[in-house]
C-alpha positions as CSV (number, residue, x, y, z in Angstrom):
1,M,42.5,72.3,8.3
2,T,43.6,68.7,8.9
3,Y,42.5,68.9,12.6
4,W,38.9,69.5,11.6
5,K,38.6,67.0,8.7
6,N,35.4,65.0,9.3
7,R,35.1,66.1,13.0
8,V,31.5,66.6,14.0
9,A,30.6,70.0,15.4
10,L,27.2,71.1,16.8
11,I,26.6,74.8,17.0
12,T,23.6,75.9,18.9
13,G,22.0,79.1,17.5
14,G,24.2,78.3,14.5
15,G,22.3,80.2,11.8
16,T,22.8,83.8,12.9
17,G,25.4,86.2,14.3
18,I,28.4,84.5,16.1
19,G,26.9,81.1,15.6
20,R,26.7,81.5,11.8
21,A,30.3,82.7,11.7
22,V,31.4,79.7,13.7
23,S,29.4,77.3,11.5
24,L,31.0,78.8,8.3
25,L,34.5,78.8,9.8
26,L,34.4,75.2,11.0
27,A,32.8,73.9,7.8
28,G,35.5,75.7,5.8
29,R,38.1,73.8,7.8
30,G,36.5,70.5,7.0
31,A,34.2,69.8,9.9
32,L,30.8,68.2,9.6
33,V,28.6,70.9,11.0
34,A,25.1,70.6,12.6
35,V,23.5,74.1,12.5
36,N,21.0,74.2,15.3
37,Y,18.1,76.7,15.4
38,S,15.0,77.2,17.6
39,R,12.9,79.6,15.5
40,S,15.3,81.0,12.9
41,Q,14.8,78.2,10.4
42,D,15.3,80.4,7.3
43,A,18.6,81.8,8.6
44,A,19.8,78.3,9.5
45,E,18.9,76.8,6.1
46,E,20.6,79.8,4.4
47,T,23.8,79.2,6.4
48,V,23.7,75.5,5.5
49,Q,23.2,76.3,1.8
50,H,26.1,78.6,1.9
51,I,28.3,75.9,3.4
52,L,27.1,73.4,0.8
53,D,27.7,75.9,-2.0
54,E,31.3,76.2,-0.8
55,G,31.9,72.5,-0.9
56,G,31.4,71.9,2.9
57,Q,29.0,69.5,4.7
58,A,26.3,70.7,7.0
59,F,22.6,70.3,7.9
60,A,20.1,72.2,10.0
61,V,18.5,70.7,13.1
62,Q,15.7,72.3,15.1
63,A,15.7,72.2,18.9
64,N,14.8,74.4,21.8
65,V,17.9,74.1,24.0
66,A,15.7,74.9,27.1
67,D,13.8,71.6,26.5
68,E,15.9,68.7,27.7
69,L,14.0,66.1,25.5
70,D,14.4,68.3,22.5
71,V,18.2,68.5,23.1
72,R,18.5,64.7,23.5
73,R,16.6,64.3,20.2
74,M,18.8,66.8,18.5
75,V,22.0,65.0,19.6
76,T,20.6,61.7,18.5
77,T,19.8,63.1,15.1
78,V,23.3,64.6,14.7
79,T,25.0,61.4,15.8
80,E,22.9,59.2,13.5
81,T,23.6,61.6,10.6
82,Y,27.4,62.3,11.1
83,G,28.7,60.3,14.0
84,P,29.6,61.3,17.6
85,I,29.8,65.0,18.3
86,T,33.4,66.0,19.3
87,A,32.9,69.8,19.3
88,L,30.0,71.6,20.9
89,V,29.6,75.4,20.8
90,N,26.9,76.6,23.2
91,N,26.0,79.8,21.4
92,A,22.3,79.9,21.7
93,G,21.1,82.7,24.0
94,I,18.4,85.3,24.6
95,T,18.0,88.5,26.5
96,R,15.3,91.0,27.5
97,H,15.9,94.7,27.4
98,I,15.0,96.0,30.9
99,P,16.7,99.0,32.6
100,L,18.8,97.8,35.5
101,H,17.0,100.1,37.9
102,D,13.6,98.7,37.0
103,L,13.5,95.8,39.4
104,E,9.7,95.6,39.2
105,A,9.8,94.7,35.6
106,V,12.0,91.7,36.3
107,T,9.3,89.0,36.7
108,D,9.6,85.3,37.4
109,D,8.8,84.7,33.8
110,V,11.8,86.8,32.7
111,W,14.1,85.0,35.2
112,N,12.9,81.6,34.1
113,E,13.1,82.3,30.4
114,L,16.6,83.6,30.5
115,Y,17.9,80.9,32.9
116,D,16.2,78.1,30.9
117,V,17.9,79.1,27.7
118,N,21.2,80.7,28.7
119,V,22.2,78.4,31.6
120,K,20.1,75.2,31.7
121,G,20.3,75.0,27.9
122,I,24.1,74.8,28.1
123,F,23.9,72.1,30.8
124,Y,21.4,70.0,28.8
125,C,23.6,70.2,25.7
126,A,26.8,69.3,27.5
127,R,25.1,66.4,29.3
128,A,23.6,65.1,26.1
129,V,26.9,65.0,24.2
130,K,29.0,63.7,27.1
131,E,28.7,60.0,26.5
132,G,29.3,60.1,22.7
133,M,32.2,62.5,23.1
134,Q,33.9,60.3,25.7
135,Q,33.4,57.1,23.6
136,A,35.0,58.9,20.7
137,G,38.1,59.6,22.8
138,G,37.3,63.1,23.9
139,G,36.3,66.5,22.6
140,S,35.8,70.1,23.4
141,I,33.0,72.4,24.5
142,V,32.9,76.2,24.2
143,N,30.3,78.2,26.0
144,L,29.4,81.8,25.1
145,G,29.6,84.1,28.1
146,S,29.5,87.8,28.1
147,I,31.2,90.7,29.8
148,A,27.8,91.5,31.3
149,G,28.5,88.5,33.5
150,R,31.7,90.2,34.7
151,T,30.4,93.7,35.1
152,G,26.9,93.1,36.3
153,S,25.5,95.5,33.7
154,G,24.1,95.0,30.2
155,S,20.7,94.6,28.6
156,S,19.0,93.5,31.8
157,L,19.8,92.3,35.3
158,P,18.7,88.7,34.7
159,Y,20.8,88.6,31.5
160,A,23.9,89.7,33.4
161,V,23.3,87.2,36.2
162,S,22.6,84.4,33.7
163,K,25.9,85.1,32.0
164,A,27.7,85.1,35.3
165,A,26.1,81.7,35.9
166,V,27.4,80.5,32.5
167,H,30.9,81.4,33.6
168,G,30.5,79.4,36.8
169,L,28.9,76.5,34.9
170,T,31.9,76.5,32.6
171,L,34.3,76.0,35.5
172,S,32.1,73.2,37.1
173,L,31.8,71.4,33.8
174,A,35.5,71.5,33.3
175,H,35.9,69.6,36.5
176,A,33.0,67.3,35.8
177,L,34.0,66.3,32.3
178,S,37.7,66.0,32.7
179,P,40.0,64.5,31.5
180,L,38.5,63.6,28.1
181,I,36.4,66.7,27.5
182,R,37.7,70.3,27.7
183,V,35.3,73.1,28.6
184,N,36.0,76.8,28.1
185,A,34.1,80.0,27.6
186,I,34.6,82.9,25.3
187,V,33.5,86.2,27.0
188,P,32.7,88.7,24.3
189,G,32.1,92.4,24.7
190,A,29.9,94.3,22.2
191,V,29.7,92.4,18.9
192,A,28.2,93.7,15.6
193,T,25.2,91.4,15.3
194,R,21.5,91.8,14.7
195,W,21.0,92.7,18.4
196,W,22.2,96.2,17.4
197,A,19.5,96.5,14.7
198,G,18.1,100.1,14.9
199,N,20.9,101.2,17.3
200,E,23.8,101.4,14.8
201,E,24.6,104.9,15.9
202,R,25.0,103.9,19.5
203,M,27.1,100.9,18.4
204,N,29.4,103.2,16.5
205,R,29.8,105.6,19.4
206,L,30.7,102.7,21.7
207,G,33.2,101.4,19.2
208,G,34.9,104.8,19.2
209,S,35.3,104.7,23.0
210,L,37.1,101.3,23.1
211,L,40.8,100.9,23.3
212,L,40.9,99.2,19.9
213,Q,38.5,101.7,18.4
214,R,36.2,99.1,17.0
215,I,33.4,96.7,17.8
216,S,34.2,93.0,17.4
217,S,32.8,91.2,14.4
218,P,31.1,87.8,14.7
219,E,34.2,86.5,12.8
220,D,36.5,87.8,15.4
221,I,34.7,85.8,18.1
222,A,34.4,82.8,15.8
223,H,38.2,82.6,15.3
224,M,38.7,82.7,19.1
225,I,36.1,79.9,19.6
226,C,37.8,77.8,17.0
227,A,41.2,78.3,18.6
228,S,39.7,77.3,22.0
229,L,38.2,74.2,20.6
230,E,41.5,73.2,19.1
231,Q,43.7,73.9,22.2
232,P,44.6,70.6,23.8
233,S,46.0,72.0,27.0
234,M,43.3,74.4,28.1
235,T,40.2,73.8,30.1
236,G,38.1,75.8,32.6
237,Q,39.2,79.2,31.2
238,L,37.1,82.3,30.6
239,I,38.6,84.2,27.7
240,T,37.6,87.8,27.3
241,V,37.4,89.3,23.7
242,D,36.1,92.8,24.1
243,G,38.4,95.3,22.4
244,G,39.4,96.6,25.8
245,Q,35.8,97.4,26.8
246,T,36.3,96.2,30.4
247,L,39.6,98.1,30.9
């Protein structure tokens, strides 16, 4: 609790799913939380209101992480509101559901859209917070990877490749931003979020096949993200949290 008191945290995609769980957890521990959203304004504002109702501090800030100028404006807004950002969670991400064998459906537009958000968005956010984080004496960044980036399978080929790129970007940023800024990635397997809407039966079948016999909750992943943000001796690590899905 003391660690997070008045520390400024920016959570991209912070109003839904894993991002929402992280926002609530950090605010509950005393952080000043900026809840980013691109299109899900209602969800972001509901998350902020929940935090305020619980006695925490938070506000919603709109930005498309794929737009560099939008990202810089967002970071300026957060800094002017709360002070320098010392914790960044790059949670925003998108996918397209395309069978892996259907290569013809993988257009340039799909590649560009997924890479712009999932990969370049992380880079833009990390670059935008770098100066303030260093001037504040250091900080921590956690990126959201995926086991799709390890296995090569998943919702689509470009999604899997984009998440593999996130893993590589995490390692490169750990080098580039050391020694003051630590950079790690959490690599979830299946997580019970809105991405499973309409496919709950399939989700439950998958859960039963895992070693731990359950799908991870957003809160499971949020606690690992928080632990990674706090860990002073760890950087450049890819931490898999998948209930044994990849074993």
